[in-house]
N, C-alpha and C positions, 0 to 999 in steps of 0.2 A: 746397524746402519752402514757399517763399513763394507758390507756385501751388497748394498742396494745401488741400483742404477741411478737413483736420484742424488747420491752423496758423492762429494768430492773432497779429497784432502786439500787443505789450503795452508798458508803459512802458520808458523808457530804451533804446529801439531794439531790444529783445529780442523773440524770437518764442517762442510756447508751442505745443506739440503736444498736442492733446486726445486723440489716439489712444493715446499712451504717457504722457500726463500729465507732461511734462517741458519744461524750457527746451531750445531747439534751438541748439547752438553754431553760430557762423557757418560754419565749415568743413562741418558736417553739412548745413546749409541748401543748400549748393552741390551736395552729393552726392545728397540725398534718400534715400528708403528704399523698400522693396518695398510699403509700405502707402500710398504716395502715390496720392491720388485728385484729379484735376484739379478745380478749382472749375468747376462746370458752365457758367458763363458763358464760360469760356475755350474751350470746344468748340462754342459756339453757332454759329460760322461754318459748321460742317458737320454738327452733330448736336444733338439736343435730348434732355434727360433724360426718361424715361418711367416709371421705377420706381427704387427704391433700398432698400437694407437697411443694416445696421449698418456693413459694410465693403465695400460694392459699390454701383455705379450702373449702371443699364441705360440705354442711349441708342438713339435711332433716327437713322440716317443721313438727312439731308435729301435727298440725291441719289437714293436708291433705296428708302427705307423699311425697310431691313434693320436688325435689332437687333444690338447687341453689348454686352457687359458688361465693365466695368473693375473690378478689385478685387484682393484678396489671394489668392484661390484659384488653384491652378495652371491651371485651364481658363479663367480670366478674364484679359483683357488687362491688361498693366501699362502705366502711363503712359509708360514709356520706349518701348514698342512703338507706342503711338499717336503719339508724337512722331516716331518714326523713319519712319513711313509717309507719303509724300507723297500718294499716291492713296488717300484714306480708304476707298474702296469695297473695297480689299483687306483691310480689317479684318474683313469678313464673308465673304470669298471662301472657299468650302469647301476648295479645293485648298491655299490658304495656311494654313488652320487645320489641315489634315492634316499639312503640313510642320512647322508650329509645334509640334504635339503630339509629333511624332517627336523633336524636339530639346529637349523640356521638361527643364528642370534643367541644360541645357548652357550654359556661359558662352561667349559668342562675343567 
């Protein structure tokens, strides 16, 4: 949660989630949630934000100019997927997206 756009450090070492308007317990901070959106500066090494909405951010990969969207909708990439991919160009690869859609909703 501490890397999420929705979270803010507040007094007494606590964290607040603007998405769900609640305090975030320490254990939940370690787990995160499906609404997690990286702070855009954390992705700046490989992508730059180009557009956003209430619960999504569109990025452009610096390496090839391709666009990807991270957010809550099923077709949007989750932060966990972005973190899991070493070769960030795969985030926009059509074959990878086809495979990803085939397994949507499946826990691995």
